[in-house]
MMTF fields as JSON, N, C-alpha, C and O atoms, coordinates in Angstrom:
{
  "mmtfVersion": "1.0.0",
  "mmtfProducer": "UNKNOWN",
  "numBonds": 407,
  "numAtoms": 408,
  "numGroups": 102,
  "numChains": 1,
  "numModels": 1,
  "chainsPerModel": [1],
  "groupsPerChain": [102],
  "chainIdList": ["A"],
  "bondAtomList": [4, 2, 8, 6, 12, 10, 16, 14, 20, 18, 24, 22, 28, 26, 32, 30, 36, 34, 40, 38, 44, 42, 48, 46, 52, 50, 56, 54, 60, 58, 64, 62, 68, 66, 72, 70, 76, 74, 80, 78, 84, 82, 88, 86, 92, 90, 96, 94, 100, 98, 104, 102, 108, 106, 112, 110, 116, 114, 120, 118, 124, 122, 128, 126, 132, 130, 136, 134, 140, 138, 144, 142, 148, 146, 152, 150, 156, 154, 160, 158, 164, 162, 168, 166, 172, 170, 176, 174, 180, 178, 184, 182, 188, 186, 192, 190, 196, 194, 200, 198, 204, 202, 208, 206, 212, 210, 216, 214, 220, 218, 224, 222, 228, 226, 232, 230, 236, 234, 240, 238, 244, 242, 248, 246, 252, 250, 256, 254, 260, 258, 264, 262, 268, 266, 272, 270, 276, 274, 280, 278, 284, 282, 288, 286, 292, 290, 296, 294, 300, 298, 304, 302, 308, 306, 312, 310, 316, 314, 320, 318, 324, 322, 328, 326, 332, 330, 336, 334, 340, 338, 344, 342, 348, 346, 352, 350, 356, 354, 360, 358, 364, 362, 368, 366, 372, 370, 376, 374, 380, 378, 384, 382, 388, 386, 392, 390, 396, 394, 400, 398, 404, 402],
  "bondOrderList": [1, 1, 1, 1, 1, 1, 1, 1, 1, 1, 1, 1, 1, 1, 1, 1, 1, 1, 1, 1, 1, 1, 1, 1, 1, 1, 1, 1, 1, 1, 1, 1, 1, 1, 1, 1, 1, 1, 1, 1, 1, 1, 1, 1, 1, 1, 1, 1, 1, 1, 1, 1, 1, 1, 1, 1, 1, 1, 1, 1, 1, 1, 1, 1, 1, 1, 1, 1, 1, 1, 1, 1, 1, 1, 1, 1, 1, 1, 1, 1, 1, 1, 1, 1, 1, 1, 1, 1, 1, 1, 1, 1, 1, 1, 1, 1, 1, 1, 1, 1, 1],
  "groupList": [{"groupName": "UNK", "atomNameList": ["N", "CA", "C", "O"], "elementList": ["N", "C", "C", "O"], "formalChargeList": [0, 0, 0, 0], "bondAtomList": [1, 0, 2, 1, 3, 2], "bondOrderList": [1, 1, 2], "singleLetterCode": "X", "chemCompType": "L-PEPTIDE LINKING"}],
  "groupTypeList": [0, 0, 0, 0, 0, 0, 0, 0, 0, 0, 0, 0, 0, 0, 0, 0, 0, 0, 0, 0, 0, 0, 0, 0, 0, 0, 0, 0, 0, 0, 0, 0, 0, 0, 0, 0, 0, 0, 0, 0, 0, 0, 0, 0, 0, 0, 0, 0, 0, 0, 0, 0, 0, 0, 0, 0, 0, 0, 0, 0, 0, 0, 0, 0, 0, 0, 0, 0, 0, 0, 0, 0, 0, 0, 0, 0, 0, 0, 0, 0, 0, 0, 0, 0, 0, 0, 0, 0, 0, 0, 0, 0, 0, 0, 0, 0, 0, 0, 0, 0, 0, 0],
  "groupIdList": [1, 2, 3, 4, 5, 6, 7, 8, 9, 10, 11, 12, 13, 14, 15, 16, 17, 18, 19, 20, 21, 22, 23, 24, 25, 26, 27, 28, 29, 30, 31, 32, 33, 34, 35, 36, 37, 38, 39, 40, 41, 42, 43, 44, 45, 46, 47, 48, 49, 50, 51, 52, 53, 54, 55, 56, 57, 58, 59, 60, 61, 62, 63, 64, 65, 66, 67, 68, 69, 70, 71, 72, 73, 74, 75, 76, 77, 78, 79, 80, 81, 82, 83, 84, 85, 86, 87, 88, 89, 90, 91, 92, 93, 94, 95, 96, 97, 98, 99, 100, 101, 102],
  "secStructList": [7, 7, 4, 4, 4, 6, 6, 6, 6, 7, 3, 3, 3, 3, 3, 3, 3, 3, 7, 7, 5, 7, 6, 6, 1, 7, 3, 3, 3, 3, 3, 3, 3, 3, 3, 3, 3, 7, 6, 6, 1, 7, 3, 3, 3, 3, 3, 3, 3, 3, 3, 3, 3, 7, 1, 7, 2, 2, 2, 2, 2, 2, 2, 2, 2, 2, 2, 2, 2, 2, 2, 2, 2, 2, 2, 6, 6, 7, 7, 7, 7, 7, 7, 1, 6, 6, 6, 6, 2, 2, 2, 2, 7, 6, 6, 1, 3, 3, 3, 3, 3, 7],
  "xCoordList": [0.853, -0.014, 0.758, 0.084, 1.927, 2.597, 3.503, 3.743, 4.029, 4.94, 4.318, 4.914, 3.309, 2.824, 2.427, 2.184, 2.464, 2.276, 3.2, 2.995, 4.482, 6.077, 5.828, 5.234, 6.45, 6.052, 4.87, 4.854, 4.017, 2.743, 2.207, 1.137, 3.108, 2.942, 1.805, 1.408, 1.142, 0.323, 1.2, 2.388, 0.206, 0.673, -0.2, -1.406, 0.682, -0.043, 0.441, 1.618, -0.515, -0.028, -0.668, -1.834, -0.138, -0.76, -0.146, 0.891, -0.501, -0.283, -0.355, -1.313, 0.951, 0.69, 0.435, 0.437, 0.195, 0.311, 0.419, -0.314, 0.821, 0.8, 0.851, 1.242, 0.351, 0.095, 1.106, 1.766, 1.069, 1.814, 1.229, 0.037, 1.953, 1.581, 0.583, 0.713, -0.353, -1.251, -0.86, -0.089, -1.414, -1.097, -1.028, -0.7, -1.319, -1.608, -0.423, -0.36, 0.3, 1.229, 1.195, 2.17, -0.265, -0.731, -0.176, 0.25, -0.141, -0.189, -1.344, -2.156, -1.844, -3.263, -3.599, -4.476, -3.019, -3.378, -2.406, -1.675, -2.277, -1.501, -2.38, -3.107, -2.093, -2.929, -2.184, -0.957, -2.71, -2.243, -3.68, -4.68, -3.569, -4.736, -4.131, -3.187, -4.665, -4.301, -5.16, -6.148, -4.639, -5.485, -4.206, -2.995, -4.983, -4.086, -4.957, -6.171, -3.952, -4.266, -3.695, -2.489, -4.157, -4.021, -3.556, -3.826, -2.897, -2.602, -3.61, -3.524, -4.681, -5.82, -6.88, -7.865, -6.851, -7.376, -8.134, -8.564, -8.221, -9.259, -8.364, -7.134, -9.049, -8.669, -9.61, -10.828, -8.988, -9.304, -8.7, -7.527, -9.684, -9.009, -8.785, -9.563, -8.049, -8.312, -7.403, -6.269, -8.245, -7.677, -7.715, -8.715, -6.643, -6.617, -6.011, -4.88, -7.236, -6.818, -6.665, -7.609, -5.767, -5.581, -5.501, -4.645, -6.07, -6.311, -5.712, -5.898, -4.996, -4.749, -3.853, -3.771, -3.08, -1.978, -1.125, -0.627, -1.02, -0.047, 1.103, 2.061, 1.233, 2.206, 3.346, 2.996, 4.432, 5.416, 4.888, 3.747, 5.919, 5.705, 5.972, 5.439, 6.603, 6.838, 5.387, 4.749, 5.214, 4.003, 2.738, 2.09, 2.437, 1.442, 1.526, 0.645, 2.877, 2.92, 2.921, 2.973, 2.857, 2.673, 1.476, 1.141, 0.629, -1.006, -1.719, -2.703, -1.094, -1.475, -1.126, -1.697, 0.04, 0.364, -0.422, -0.861, -0.56, -1.462, -2.571, -3.254, -3.221, -4.563, -4.662, -5.65, -3.463, -3.31, -3.486, -4.31, -2.652, -2.386, -3.779, -4.438, -4.371, -6.04, -6.954, -7.616, -6.964, -7.743, -7.146, -7.878, -5.981, -5.362, -5.74, -6.086, -5.759, -5.825, -7.333, -7.778, -8.148, -9.704, -10.33, -11.225, -9.15, -9.871, -9.214, -9.601, -8.075, -7.056, -7.889, -7.959, -8.334, -9.064, -8.084, -8.311, -6.94, -6.086, -6.272, -6.608, -6.005, -6.312, -5.595, -4.515, -6.461, -5.966, -5.593, -6.62, -4.499, -4.389, -3.353, -2.556, -3.42, -2.315, -2.754, -3.43, -2.251, -2.495, -0.982, -0.157, -0.952, 0.143, -0.287, -1.255, 0.952, 0.407, 0.269, -0.138, 0.536, 0.481, -1.137, -1.739, -1.711, -2.936, -3.879, -4.798, -3.332, -4.219, -3.836, -4.363, -2.937, -2.802, -3.496, -3.36, -4.728, -5.958, -6.362, -6.547, -6.471, -6.957, -6.207, -6.76, -4.612, -3.645, -3.89, -3.793, -4.129, -4.44, -5.805, -6.52, -6.305, -7.502, -8.029, -9.252, -7.068, -7.313, -6.98, -6.744, -7.086, -6.621, -8.023, -8.834, -8.446, -9.109, -8.805, -8.059, -9.33, -8.742, -9.981, -11.11, -9.672, -10.597, -10.538, -9.703, -11.257, -10.558, -11.883, -12.978, -11.535, -12.242, -11.671, -10.468, -12.521, -11.999, -13.218, -13.276],
  "yCoordList": [-0.849, 0.081, 1.207, 2.177, 1.567, 2.805, 2.808, 4.004, 2.249, 2.215, 3.334, 4.408, 3.18, 4.182, 5.963, 6.951, 5.91, 7.064, 7.835, 8.898, 7.251, 8.157, 9.292, 9.187, 10.57, 11.562, 12.484, 13.701, 11.821, 12.565, 13.261, 13.867, 13.092, 13.775, 13.234, 13.771, 12.155, 11.519, 10.695, 10.38, 10.436, 9.606, 8.213, 8.179, 7.12, 5.933, 5.065, 5.022, 4.373, 3.413, 1.978, 2.084, 0.928, -0.3, -1.599, -1.45, -2.691, -3.849, -4.982, -5.112, -5.69, -6.451, -7.881, -8.075, -9.048, -10.418, -11.495, -11.17, -12.346, -13.427, -14.685, -14.997, -15.476, -16.89, -18.027, -17.772, -19.024, -20.355, -20.571, -20.266, -21.274, -22.146, -23.206, -23.605, -23.499, -24.812, -25.554, -25.115, -27.094, -28.287, -27.97, -28.851, -26.769, -26.544, -25.539, -25.067, -25.307, -24.31, -22.814, -22.086, -22.343, -21.361, -20.495, -21.124, -19.129, -18.468, -18.363, -17.694, -18.947, -18.928, -17.572, -17.366, -16.394, -14.941, -14.179, -14.295, -13.03, -12.077, -10.532, -10.132, -9.984, -9.095, -7.541, -7.602, -6.378, -5.358, -4.636, -4.864, -3.645, -3.296, -1.813, -1.881, -0.686, 0.553, 1.712, 1.759, 2.794, 3.848, 5.142, 5.169, 6.03, 6.703, 8.357, 8.563, 9.241, 10.816, 11.515, 11.289, 12.302, 12.917, 14.452, 14.775, 15.107, 16.559, 17.48, 18.518, 17.286, 18.25, 17.891, 18.629, 16.933, 16.628, 15.21, 14.603, 14.751, 13.358, 12.295, 12.281, 11.579, 10.201, 9.051, 9.179, 8.022, 6.442, 5.203, 4.952, 4.548, 3.111, 2.161, 2.315, 1.369, 0.465, -1.003, -1.057, -1.944, -3.686, -4.217, -4.274, -4.679, -5.564, -6.945, -7.245, -7.743, -9.233, -10.049, -9.962, -10.704, -11.528, -13.256, -13.58, -13.997, -15.365, -16.373, -16.179, -17.411, -18.462, -18.007, -18.593, -16.854, -16.386, -17.569, -18.323, -17.604, -18.386, -17.72, -18.43, -16.248, -15.19, -15.081, -15.133, -14.961, -14.45, -13.564, -13.108, -13.242, -12.515, -11.119, -10.177, -10.89, -9.516, -8.953, -7.914, -9.804, -9.779, -9.274, -8.331, -10.209, -9.802, -8.365, -7.505, -8.316, -7.156, -5.935, -4.793, -6.251, -5.217, -4.673, -3.495, -5.998, -5.781, -5.072, -4.338, -5.397, -4.611, -3.104, -2.332, -2.757, -1.441, -0.755, 0.388, -1.376, -0.599, -0.614, 0.303, -1.449, -1.09, 0.056, 0.785, 0.2, 1.543, 2.752, 3.622, 2.81, 4.042, 4.191, 5.128, 3.283, 3.532, 4.365, 5.31, 4.0, 4.285, 5.627, 6.396, 5.846, 7.259, 8.17, 9.277, 7.875, 9.117, 9.117, 10.064, 8.296, 8.271, 9.42, 10.245, 8.993, 9.677, 11.115, 12.035, 11.056, 12.472, 13.506, 14.731, 12.901, 13.655, 13.691, 14.597, 12.995, 13.306, 12.256, 11.072, 12.952, 12.173, 10.714, 10.557, 9.702, 8.602, 8.046, 7.826, 7.71, 7.103, 6.102, 6.072, 5.227, 4.289, 2.872, 2.073, 2.749, 1.613, 0.596, 0.768, -0.382, -1.237, -2.548, -2.849, -3.493, -4.922, -5.157, -6.237, -4.37, -4.74, -4.6, -5.464, -3.668, -3.271, -4.57, -4.965, -5.018, -6.337, -7.771, -8.809, -7.743, -8.601, -9.194, -10.414, -8.54, -9.709, -10.708, -11.914, -9.997, -10.814, -12.174, -13.268, -11.91, -13.188, -13.821, -15.047, -13.295, -14.259, -14.658, -14.376, -15.243, -15.937, -16.967, -17.103, -17.948, -18.911, -18.318, -18.967, -16.769, -15.96, -15.52, -15.784, -14.865, -13.969, -12.638, -12.636, -11.365, -10.297, -9.696, -9.678, -9.199, -8.55, -7.24, -7.056, -5.992, -4.779, -4.058, -3.975, -3.598, -2.374, -1.012, -0.785, -0.156, 1.064, 1.701, 2.924],
  "zCoordList": [-0.041, 0.002, 0.191, -0.157, 0.603, 0.738, -0.425, -0.596, -1.163, -2.486, -3.203, -3.288, -3.656, -4.588, -3.907, -4.601, -2.699, -2.112, -1.658, -1.073, -1.947, -1.598, -2.577, -3.65, -1.977, -2.752, -2.513, -2.702, -2.128, -2.169, -0.765, -0.718, 0.4, 1.681, 2.295, 3.329, 1.786, 2.418, 3.612, 3.554, 4.755, 5.649, 5.982, 6.224, 5.935, 6.19, 7.259, 7.616, 7.758, 8.774, 8.053, 7.675, 7.88, 7.596, 8.054, 8.7, 7.889, 8.557, 7.11, 6.348, 7.052, 6.08, 6.389, 7.604, 5.607, 6.347, 5.408, 4.474, 5.218, 4.302, 4.872, 5.997, 3.852, 4.48, 3.685, 2.678, 4.223, 3.481, 2.619, 2.581, 1.448, 0.035, 0.856, 2.014, -0.025, 0.161, -0.775, -1.628, -0.802, -1.597, -3.087, -3.882, -3.474, -4.979, -5.375, -6.51, -4.602, -4.608, -4.502, -4.688, -4.122, -4.042, -2.833, -1.864, -2.803, -1.494, -0.904, -1.542, 0.467, 0.88, 0.695, -0.144, 1.391, 1.4, 1.649, 2.632, 0.475, 1.102, 1.031, 0.121, 2.072, 2.397, 2.758, 2.837, 2.948, 3.299, 3.497, 2.816, 4.656, 5.318, 6.031, 6.819, 5.733, 6.32, 6.155, 5.422, 7.009, 7.037, 6.32, 6.536, 5.506, 4.759, 5.128, 5.104, 5.419, 5.855, 4.797, 4.697, 3.955, 2.618, 3.447, 4.604, 2.57, 3.3, 3.151, 3.806, 2.319, 2.28, 3.384, 3.389, 4.278, 5.461, 5.401, 6.382, 3.891, 3.507, 4.077, 4.091, 4.455, 4.649, 4.301, 4.175, 4.172, 4.041, 4.582, 4.856, 4.664, 4.819, 3.699, 2.758, 3.6, 2.323, 2.884, 3.36, 2.656, 2.509, 1.461, 0.745, 1.218, -0.219, 0.2, 0.581, -0.014, 0.413, -0.921, -1.706, -1.216, -2.115, -1.785, -0.963, -2.189, -1.821, -3.18, -4.381, -2.556, -3.755, -4.765, -5.844, -4.444, -5.656, -5.891, -5.055, -7.595, -7.942, -8.383, -8.689, -8.501, -8.934, -7.819, -6.64, -8.08, -7.347, -6.371, -6.442, -5.208, -4.249, -4.864, -4.277, -5.787, -6.29, -7.292, -7.128, -8.114, -8.562, -8.131, -8.584, -6.988, -6.028, -5.262, -5.242, -4.603, -4.177, -5.06, -4.602, -6.489, -7.567, -7.576, -7.705, -7.371, -7.997, -6.697, -6.785, -5.557, -4.36, -4.2, -3.429, -5.16, -5.083, -6.23, -6.101, -7.179, -8.425, -7.999, -8.457, -7.108, -6.206, -5.483, -5.39, -4.911, -3.634, -4.48, -4.196, -5.598, -6.28, -6.759, -6.308, -7.722, -7.988, -7.039, -7.468, -5.811, -4.957, -4.341, -3.718, -4.509, -3.712, -4.672, -4.261, -6.336, -7.164, -7.319, -7.967, -6.879, -6.629, -5.824, -6.006, -4.513, -3.376, -3.198, -2.478, -4.078, -3.657, -4.983, -4.879, -5.912, -7.054, -7.995, -8.797, -8.27, -9.034, -10.562, -10.587, -11.478, -12.909, -12.591, -12.022, -13.099, -13.189, -14.468, -15.111, -15.138, -16.31, -16.481, -17.419, -15.446, -15.631, -16.047, -15.399, -17.195, -18.042, -18.298, -19.195, -17.303, -17.872, -17.371, -16.673, -18.05, -17.928, -16.239, -15.812, -15.594, -13.969, -13.783, -13.146, -14.264, -14.232, -14.298, -13.579, -15.339, -15.619, -14.972, -15.375, -14.001, -13.082, -12.789, -12.871, -12.238, -11.733, -12.805, -12.639, -13.959, -15.206, -15.273, -15.392, -15.163, -15.421, -13.801, -13.769, -12.736, -11.54, -11.645, -10.684, -12.593, -12.735, -12.022, -11.977, -11.282, -10.359, -8.643, -7.624, -8.879, -7.566, -7.331, -8.219, -6.227, -5.87, -5.274, -4.295, -5.774, -5.426, -4.642, -5.131, -3.367, -2.505, -2.156, -1.271, -2.606, -2.074, -1.485, -2.042, -0.323, 0.623, 0.738, 0.603, 0.98, 0.825, 0.826, 0.702]
}
């Protein structure tokens, strides 16, 4: 969650969690949950929960970062034009489930 907020002056407190791999080699859960305070006084809570990921830890972390950036841009009113293959990781993670709450 914090990586895409670097340089924005947003303040974040967050907690990550990662489960073990199941018998299929999938990561049971990769999660990041946090509170974000923006310089303009707006604030939001965000929880990204990814279940049964077959992706690498780096690829799964990139999905979380992309979601965090999208939510930040939505809440802060910043123009959003992030089109990259990482944005489509959710499609590639067809056997995984991505849950987002904000």
